[in-house]
C-alpha positions in Angstrom: -8.6 -25.6 1.2 -6.6 -26.4 -1.8 -3.0 -24.7 -1.9 -2.5 -23.0 -5.2 0.7 -23.8 -6.9 3.7 -21.8 -6.8 4.1 -19.3 -9.7 7.3 -17.5 -8.5 10.1 -19.3 -6.8 13.2 -17.4 -5.2 15.7 -20.3 -4.2 19.0 -19.7 -2.3 19.4 -16.1 -3.6 23.0 -14.6 -3.0 24.3 -11.3 -4.4 27.6 -9.3 -3.3 28.3 -5.8 -4.5 31.8 -4.5 -4.8 33.4 -1.3 -6.3 36.7 0.3 -6.2 35.8 2.4 -3.6 34.2 0.1 -1.3 34.8 -3.5 0.2 32.7 -6.3 -1.0 29.5 -6.1 0.6 26.7 -9.1 0.5 23.3 -7.5 0.3 21.5 -11.1 -0.2 22.6 -14.3 1.1 20.6 -17.9 0.3 17.1 -16.1 0.1 14.6 -18.6 -0.5 11.0 -18.1 -0.6 7.8 -18.5 -3.0 4.5 -16.5 -4.1 1.6 -18.8 -4.9 -0.6 -18.1 -8.1 -2.9 -15.6 -7.7 -1.0 -14.4 -4.3 0.0 -10.8 -3.4 3.0 -10.9 -1.5 5.0 -7.9 0.3 8.7 -7.8 0.8 9.4 -5.1 3.8 12.6 -4.7 6.0 15.1 -1.9 7.2 16.6 0.0 4.4 19.6 -1.8 3.2 18.1 -5.4 3.6 17.9 -6.0 -0.4 14.2 -5.5 -1.3 14.8 -3.7 -4.5 17.8 -5.8 -5.1 15.6 -8.9 -5.2 13.2 -7.3 -7.7 15.9 -6.3 -9.7 17.1 -9.8 -10.0 13.7 -11.4 -10.4 13.3 -9.0 -13.5 16.3 -9.7 -14.9 17.8 -6.2 -14.5 20.5 -7.5 -12.5 22.5 -10.8 -12.2 22.6 -12.8 -9.1 25.7 -14.5 -7.8 24.1 -17.7 -7.0 20.7 -19.0 -6.8 17.7 -19.7 -9.1 14.9 -17.3 -10.2 11.8 -19.8 -11.2 8.5 -18.7 -12.9 6.1 -21.4 -13.7 8.3 -24.1 -13.1 11.3 -22.6 -15.6 14.5 -21.2 -14.4 14.8 -17.6 -16.1 18.1 -16.0 -16.7 17.1 -12.7 -17.7 14.4 -10.0 -18.8 11.2 -11.6 -20.1 7.6 -11.1 -20.9 6.7 -13.3 -18.0 7.7 -10.7 -15.8 6.2 -7.1 -15.7 7.7 -4.3 -13.5 6.3 -1.1 -11.9 9.0 1.3 -11.1 8.7 3.8 -8.2 8.4 6.5 -10.8 5.7 5.8 -13.8 9.0 6.8 -16.2 6.3 7.4 -19.3 7.6 8.3 -22.7 6.5 11.8 -23.0 6.0 12.2 -26.3 3.3 9.3 -26.5 -0.3 9.8 -25.3 -1.5 7.4 -22.4 -2.7 4.8 -24.7 0.5 4.8 -26.7 2.5 4.5 -23.5 0.3 1.3 -22.7 0.7 0.1 -26.2 4.5 0.1 -26.3 5.2 -3.3 -25.1 2.5 -4.6 -27.6 4.3 -3.0 -30.5 7.5 -4.9 -29.2 5.6 -8.3 -29.5 4.3 -7.4 -33.0 0.4 -6.9 -32.6 -1.6 -5.1 -35.2 -2.6 -1.8 -34.3 -6.3 -2.8 -34.1 -5.1 -5.3 -31.4 -2.8 -2.8 -29.8 -5.7 -0.4 -29.4 -8.1 -3.0 -28.1 -6.0 -4.0 -25.4 -4.9 -0.4 -24.5 -8.7 0.7 -24.2 -9.5 -2.4 -22.1 -6.5 -1.8 -19.7 -6.9 2.2 -19.3 -10.7 1.2 -18.4 -9.1 -1.2 -15.8 -7.3 1.5 -14.2 -9.9 3.9 -14.4 -8.4 6.1 -17.1 -10.6 5.5 -19.9 -11.4 9.0 -20.6 -7.7 10.1 -20.6 -6.4 7.8 -23.5 -5.1 10.8 -25.7 -3.6 12.8 -22.8 -0.1 12.8 -22.7 2.1 12.5 -19.4 2.6 16.1 -18.5 -1.3 16.5 -18.6 -1.8 14.1 -16.0 -1.0 13.8 -12.3 1.6 11.7 -10.5 -1.3 9.1 -9.5 -2.6 9.2 -13.1 0.7 8.4 -14.5 1.2 5.5 -11.9 -2.0 4.0 -13.1 -0.8 4.3 -16.7 2.6 2.6 -15.7 0.5 -0.2 -14.2 -1.8 -0.4 -17.2 1.7 -0.7 -19.3 3.0 -3.4 -17.3 -0.1 -5.7 -17.6 -0.4 -5.3 -21.2 2.2 -7.9 -22.1 0.0 -10.3 -19.6 2.9 -11.2 -17.2 2.7 -14.3 -15.2 4.1 -12.2 -12.2 3.8 -8.8 -11.7 6.7 -6.9 -10.0 6.1 -3.5 -8.3 8.8 -1.6 -6.3 7.2 0.9 -4.0 5.0 2.4 -6.7 3.2 4.7 -4.4 6.2 6.2 -2.3 6.3 9.3 -4.2 2.6 10.2 -4.0 0.8 12.2 -1.4 -0.9 10.4 1.5 -4.5 10.9 -0.2 -3.5 9.8 -3.6 -1.7 6.8 -2.0 -4.7 5.6 -0.2 -6.9 5.9 -3.6 -4.3 3.9 -5.4 -3.9 1.3 -2.8 -7.8 0.8 -3.0 -7.5 0.7 -6.7 -4.7 -1.9 -6.6 -6.9 -4.2 -4.5 -9.6 -4.1 -6.9 -7.2 -4.6 -9.7 -5.8 -7.6 -8.1 -9.3 -8.7 -7.6 -10.2 -8.3 -11.1 -7.1 -9.6 -12.6 -5.9 -12.2 -10.1 -2.4 -11.5 -11.2 0.6 -12.9 -9.0 2.2 -9.9 -7.4 5.6 -9.4 -5.5 5.4 -5.8 -4.1 8.3 -3.9 -2.4 7.3 -1.3 0.3 8.6 0.2 3.5 5.2 1.1 4.6 3.8 -1.4 7.0 0.2 -0.3 6.9 0.5 -0.8 3.2 1.9 -4.2 3.3 -0.8 -5.4 5.6 -3.7 -3.7 3.8 -2.6 -5.0 0.3 -0.8 -8.5 0.9 -1.8 -11.9 1.6 1.4 -12.7 3.1 4.2 -10.1 4.1 8.2 -11.5 3.9 10.2 -9.8 6.3 13.7 -9.5 5.4 16.5 -9.2 8.0 19.9 -7.5 6.6 23.3 -7.7 6.5 22.9 -9.8 4.6 19.4 -9.6 3.1 17.4 -13.0 4.1 14.3 -14.0 5.3 13.5 -13.2 9.0 9.6 -14.2 8.9 6.8 -14.6 7.0 3.7 -13.3 8.4 0.4 -14.7 7.3 -2.2 -11.6 6.8 -5.5 -12.8 8.0 -8.2 -10.2 7.0 -10.4 -11.7 4.5 -11.0 -9.8 0.8 -12.7 -8.0 -0.4 -10.7 -5.9 2.5 -12.1 -3.1 4.5 -11.2 0.4 3.8 -7.7 1.2 5.2 -8.8 3.6 7.8 -11.4 1.0 8.9 -9.0 -1.6 9.0 -6.4 0.4 11.0 -9.0 0.7 13.8 -9.3 -3.2 14.1 -7.3 -4.6 17.3 -6.2 -7.4 15.1 -4.8 -4.8 12.8 -2.8 -3.0 15.5 -1.5 -6.3 17.0 -0.4 -7.4 13.6 1.5 -4.1 12.8 3.1 -4.1 16.4 4.3 -7.7 15.6 6.1 -6.8 12.1 7.5 -3.5 13.5 9.1 -5.5 16.5 10.5 -7.8 13.9 11.9 -5.1 11.8 13.1 -3.0 14.8 14.9 -5.8 16.5 17.0 -6.3 13.5 17.6 -2.6 13.2 18.9 -2.7 17.0 21.0 -5.5 16.3 22.9 -4.5 12.9 22.7 -0.8 13.4 22.4 1.6 10.6 22.9 0.3 7.4 23.6 2.7 4.3 23.9 0.3 1.3 22.5 -0.7 -1.5 18.9 -1.9 -1.7 
């Protein structure tokens, strides 16, 4: 099997936070891993291990102290169209319809009205909301808003899609629906995805690999290959497999062993 080339490389990443009220705290130290083209990789670990900090640095919203972020072989130094971020909350512009929220990044790129409209329609269809193009955010559920947020991130056609616990605020039923939808969308787009979650089942269900971070400071503890073939079974069916339970137990023990040795951590993640 030919290994896909790396799309994203995080190399020797380190970050220390310091404020007037708190002493210096090193959140990340010498963090290194890569994500192959078309691969879906999840970051998981105890609270405070730096998962969201990693995503913010990759996106260019936060500056690292040391290390490099490399996309398609190029070191990046700030925000760029080669990375798209889906937040925990959809953060849609309330005065814009679903279509015009999706078009926002395309407007900044200078695309014509016709081009923006065609692209927005394509993406709304992709996320299953083709019939809601002219609805405003307050007319849509939380799950629908998150789909719009995903469509908006995909609109700029990023090389890497970053997702920061995008389903954490949703109820369990809606969350499972959107997990299935994300698997479908990933299969159709083959986007390279770096996904942050605290949910073990979600990580194992969605991912090709799971990167487990240790804390204090955040660093790679272990990388787990997820062996389940795509297309994936429904999550409820996957949970019933002995292999799934064994893998889940292994990941949980790795996280738990870190929690037992480091103690409770209430630091910026």
